[in-house]
N, C-alpha and C positions, 0 to 999 in steps of 0.2 A: 521445509516447505516442498513436500513432495507433489509432483505434477500427477494428477489423477488421469486414469485412463477415460476417454470420452465412454459415454455410457448412454444408451438409447433414452430419448426423452421420455418422461413420464407423460400421463395423460393431462391434457390441459383443456379448458382453464382450471386452476387448481382451485379449492374451496377456501375461502379466507382464512379458515381456522387451521388449515392442515399445510399451506403453501409452503410452511418453513419447516416442515417435518417435524420430529419429536424434540429436536434440540437437546438431545441428552449429554451433549459437552455443557452446556450452559448451567447446569446444577454442580458440576464438579468446578468449574471455573470461579462461581460464586462462593462455594465452600472453601475456596483457597484464598478468598481475600483477606487482607490485613486485618489485624485485630487492634484496635484502638487501645491505648495504654501502655503499649511496650516501650521501653526506654531506648533513647538513642545515645549509643556510644560514640563519642567524638574522638577519644585519645588513643585507644588501646586497638590499633588496626595493625596487627601483626602479620596478616597475608593482604597485601595490598589488592592482589587480583580478585580477591573475594569480598571487596567493600561494596555493600549494597547500599542502595538509596532506601533507607527505611524511615517513611515518613507518618508522621502523627498529626500534630497540630501545627500548620503552616502560617507563615506569614509571606505574602508575596510582593516583591518589589520589581518595578520597571522603571527604565529610564526613558523618557520620551524625548527622541532625538528628533524626529521629523513627521512631518504629516499633521492631521486635525487631532483634536482631542478625542473625538469620537473613536478614530482608528487606534489611538494609544487605550483607550478604555477596553476596544473589541479584543486587543491583544492580550490584556490581563485576563479578561473574561474567558479567552480561550487558555490561558495559563492555568486558571482555577479548575476548569473543566480537564484539563492534564492532570493538575494535583489529584482532583477527586478521583480520576481514572486509576491513579496509582496507590490509592487508599487512604489518603489523606483528608484531613478536617481544616478547610481554609478558614481562618478566625479574622483574617485582615489583609488589605491589600492597600499599597502606596505606590504612586508613580512621582517621579521626578522629572521636571523639565531640563534638559541639559545638551549642551551643543555636543558633546562626546562622553563616554562612560569616562568616570575617573580611573587612571591607571594603577592605583593603589587599592582601592577599595571599592570600585564601581558606581558608588553613589557620593563619595566624597566623605572625609572624615565627621564633618558636623552633621550631617544626613545620617551617617553609622551609628552616632551617639543617640540621635533622635529615634532610630530603628531600634537600638538596644532597650530603649524604655517602652516601645511598644511591644518587643517580644517579653520582656518581664510582665507588662500589664495584662497581656493574654494568656500568658503560660505557653506560649509558643517553643517548639523545641528546634523547629527548623526555618529556615529562611529560603524561598525558592527565588532566584533572579530570572528575570525573563529576558536572558540573553545568554552568551557563551562567555563563561570567565575563563582567566588566566588562573594556573596554581597560584601565583603570588596573590591574585584579587581574592581567592578563596579562602588562603590562609589570613590576610589582613582583615577581612570582612567578619570571618568566626572571631578573631581576635576581638574586634570591636564590638560584635554584638554577643557573644558568649552563647553562641547556639551553631549548630552546623548548618554550611551552606551549601545548597545545591543549584546548580544552573539548568537552563531550558533543556539543554542537549542532554544532560545526564537523568534528567526527568523523565524525556522521551524514550531513551535507552533503557531505562527500568521498567517503562510499562511495556516495551517490546520483550523483555527478559520475562515477565510475567507471562505473557500472551503466547510467546511462542513455543508450539508444541511438537511440531515435526522436528526430523534429526537436522535438515536443512535449515530451517528456521532457528533452531537453537544455535548451529554453528554460525550463521550471519549475525545473529545477536552478539554472540561472543565475541566474534571478531571486532563488531564496531565498538562494543564496550571497551577492548583491549586498546583499539587504535585511539580512542578518547582519553583514556587512562594513561597511557605511557609517557606523553609529554607532561603529565600532571603529577608523576611519582613524589616530587619533593613537596607537593600541597597535601598529601595525604596522611595526615595525623602526624604526632609527635613521636612514632617510634622510629622514624626514617631520621637518622642524624645527617646534619649536613656537613660533618666533619669531612676533612681531605682524605684521610686514611693512608695508614703505612708511615714508616718513619721517614719517607723521603719528601712529605708533603712540604708545599711551598707556601702554607699559610700562616707560618709562623707559630709563636707559642700558644699552646691549648687548643690548637686546631688540628691535631694529630689524632687519627683514632681507626677505629675499625667502621666508622658509619658508612662512608662512601661505599665500602666493599658490600654492606647490605643493599644498597641503593642499587649498585650494578647486578647483584643477584636479582633482585627484584625485576629489574629491567630486563635481563636475559631471560627470565623465567617466562616474562610475558611474551617475549618476542617468538621463543620457542612455541608458545601456544598459540601465537598468533599464526605461525607457519603450519602447524598442525591443522588449524581450522580453515586457513586458505586451502591447503591440499584436499581437506573433507569437501569443501564448498566447489572445488573443480571438480572432484569426482562425482558430485551429485548433478553438478550443471551438466556432464556429459551425457548422463542419462538423461536428463530433461531435453538437451539437444536432440538425442536420438529420437525422442518421442515427437518433439516438434517437428524434425524431418520426416517422421512417416505421416504426420498429419498433411505436411507439405505435400509429399510424394502422392497422396490422394488427392489432392488439391481441394481438401475441405476449407473453404474460408474462415480465417480465425477473426473472432470480435473480442476486444479486450473492454471490461467495465474498470473504468477508472476515474478518479475524483478524489474529493477531499474526506477525509476521514469522518466517520458517521454521516455519510451522506445516504445511505440506504442501498448500497451496492449489493450486498450479499442477500437481502430480503428481494432486491430485483430480480438476482439470479434464482434464487428460490422460486419466485413467482414465474420465470421465464421457463424453467427447467426441472422444478421440482427437486433441486440438489441438496436439499435439507442442510445446507452449511450452517455453521453458528451464526446467531443474530443475538447482537447485545446493544441496548442504548449506551454505548461509551466508545470513546477514541480508542482507536487502533484495535479493535475488537478482532478483526480478520488479519492475520499475518502469513498463513499458509494460503497460497493461491490453490483455487478449484477451478478445474476444465471440466466441462460438462457439455454435451451435445443437445442442439435444438434444431428444430426445422421452421423454417419461415413459411409465411402463407403460399409462396410461389414453389414450393416443395424443395427447396436448396436445405441441405444439412449444412450446418454452421457449429463450431464450437465457440463458448462463451467462456471466457478466463476472468474470474474474480480475482482483483490483485489488493495489494496493501494500499490502504488510504494515504493521502499526501495530508501536509499541514504547510502553515507559512515556517519558514526558517528552519524546512527538514533537515536534520544534521548530515552534513556532507558524508559522514562516515556510515551511515546508513543507507544513503544513495549508492556508494561505492559497494558495501557489504552485500546489499540487496540486488545488485546488478543483474545478476541471474534469472532472479525472479521480475523483476522490472522489465527485462526483455521482452515478457509476454504481451507489453504494451508496444514496445517498439518493434516487433515481429508482427503485430496485428496488421489485418487489411482493412479495418475499421475500429474506431474507438467510440464507446458510448461514454460520454464525459457526463457522470452523474452529479447534480448539483442540488442540494437539499435547499428548497425555496422557502421553508418555514424558518430557516435561521437568518440571523442579521450579517450584514454585507456580503450577501451570496457573490457579488462582482469580484470582491477582494479575494475569496476562495476559489473562483473560476481562474483569476490571475494568477494565484499561487500554484493551482496545479498545471496550469500551462507553464510556469517556469520550470516545472519537474521535467514536462514533456520535451522543452527544449534541451535541457541537460542530458536527457536519453536519445536525442536525435529523433524523437519521433512528433516533431512540430508541425510537419508537413502530412502527415497522415489524415485519411478522411475522418471526420468527426461528426457525430450527431451529440448534440447537447440535450441531456434527458433531465428535464425540471421535475425532480421527484417530490413526493410528498406535497403535492398539487391539492389535496383534498383538505390539508392543514395551514395552507399558506394565503396570504392575501391575493385573490384574483388579479388584483392590479399588479402586484409585484412578480406573478407569474407570467401575465402578458407582457411584462417589460422585459423579462429575461427571455422570452421568447422571441421578441423582436430583436435582440440584440446578437442573435446568431441565425446565419443563413439556413442551418438545416437543425429544426429543434423540435422537441415533442414535450408535452405536459404529461406524467402519468403519476399513478399512486400505487407503489408496490404492495400497499396495505390492502387497499380496496380492489386492486386488479384494473382501475381504470386506467385507459390509454395502451394496455399491454399488446393487445393486437393490432393496434395503430404504430406501435414501435417496432413490432416484429415486421410490418409490412414496410416500414421506412428503411429498417436494415437490408431488407430484401432490394429495396430502391438503390441504397446507397452503396451495396458492396461492388466491387468490381465485376463485370460481366465475363463470361468464359470468351475466349477468343476467336473459337473456331466454329462456324456452322457447319452441320453435317446433316446428310438425309442418308439414311439405312434401312435395309430390310435385315432384321437381325433374326436367324433361325431360333425356334424356341429351345433348343439345346444350349444356347448361348444366355439363358436369361440372367447370368450374372452380370453381363454387360447393360442390359435394359435396366436392371436394378442400380448400378453405377450411375447410367444417365439421368434416373430419377434424383439420385442423392446429391450429384456433383455437377449436375448441367441444368440448362433451362429447357424444358420441352416445349416446344411450338405446337406439334400435331403429334398424335399417336393413333395407329391402327392396326386391329389384328386381322390376318388373314390366314389362308391354308399353310403359307409358307413360313410364317414367323410374325414379327412385330416390326411395323412399317413406321417409322419415326422420323421428325424433323426436330432438331434440336442445337442448342449452343453448348459446347463443351469445350474443356481444355485441351492443350496439344496432345498429351499423353493418351487420353481417352478417345480423342479423334484417330490416333493412329490404330489403337486397338479395334476400333470400328471401320478403319479403311476397307478390310477384306469384303465387307457388306455392303459398302457404299453405293447407293442407286442415284444415277443422275436424273435431274428433274424430269426430263422429257421421257426416261425409261419408267420412271415412278408413275407418270399419268397414264402410260400404256398400259402398265400392270394394272393400274386400278382400273382402266377402262375394260381389260380382258376380264378382270376379277367380275 
C-alpha cells in the first residue's frame, strides 16, 4: 500500500467516459480470476502457512442470533457477494435461528447432518459460515459435512490476498492471515498429528510420537514470518509517515474518502482528481490507498486519500495489520463518508463504518456524508439519508452530478487558517504569493509597482514567512491613496 506523491490536479470536470482513466490494471485482475472446476484438497496440507481458500461451488450457512429476519438475510446476501468476489459460485444458502452458536459444530449436530445432505445434493465442495469459527468447530463441521469449511474471516482474508498489489499491501495481508491462522493450526487438515511428541509424553500408551514436533515447527515458522512481516510494515510505515509529515509541514489540508466497500470511493476520487485508480464492481477492489491533490472552488489545495473499504464484522486482524494505512483516515482534517444509496440497508452500512471510525479514534473528526449513486437510487431514500446527517450531499460519481457542490462543501467544512495577514510582497518573492494561493484563503489581491498587496488567512508558519512584508491596515490605505 504505497503512498503516492501528490500530483497536480487534472483538468476538470472530466468527461464521463474517461474520468476513470484507462483502467489498465482491471484486465490483469480479471485475467487472474479463479477457474471453476478445480478440485479442493482437504487432507493434504503439508505446508500449513500456504493453505489457501480455494472456492468453487459453495453453500452459505448463517446463524441468526439477534435482530430482524431482514437483517439476517442482508448479512447472508453480503456473504454471498464476498464469496462471489473470491471467485466462488453460490449454490445454496441456509440460516438457522439460535441463541448462540454451537460450540462443537457452529450449527449443531442435527443441522450439520441436514447440511451434509444439501452439500451432496448441490454438488458443493465448500461450506462458508457467516461468522468466525474456532479450529475445533472447523474440524467437527468438516467431519460432519465431508466438505471443506471456511468462515467469514478467512473468506475476507482470501479476497484481500487476491487484491493486494503493493509491497505494503501484501505484507499487511500476509500478517493478518498468519495472525488468524496461528491459533488454528490444529484444525488445518490431517497432516498435523495431535500426539504429544517425545518419549516423556504424559498422554499414556499410543500417544507418543513426532506429531507435536511438527506442530511446534509450523508454529515457530509462522511466528518468524509474522516478525518479518511486522518489521517490513514498520519500515514502510516510517516512509508513509515522512510523506504525511511533509504534507503537514506545508499545511495542505488532508481529506480522506472512507466508507463501506463498493460504495464508489475510487470512482469518486477519479471524478474529483482524475487519479485513474482501479474501479471494479466488486467488494474490496481497492486495498492500496492513493493520495492525490485537488483544488477547491475557493482556491485551496487539498489532498484526497482513497482508503480500503469497510464491511460488517471487519476482522480485527485486518484492522490491526492495516493500521498504518487506516491512519490516513485518523490523521485527516475531514472525512468524506461515502455511502451507496442504491444498496439495501444503507443505515446499517453507515453504522458499520462508524464503528471502525471509533476503533481508529476518528469518531470526532469533521464528517461529510456523501450519498453516492444518487442517479440509481430511490429519490425518497436519498432524501432520507440526507436528512439523517447534519452535513451531507447527494452526488453521482458516474454522471458527475453534485461534484462541484461537493468540492464547495469540502471548502466550507475544512478548518480555516488561523492567522489573518496583510502584506505587500515584492515581485522577487512570488513563491510566497503562490503559497498563499495554494495554502491560504485570499480576501483581497492587488498588484502595484512595488509588488503584490494581499489580505489573506494563512497558517502560522506561512504568516511568519510573510511577517517581513507585513503592512498595517492604516499604512496600506495610505499607500493605496498615494498610488
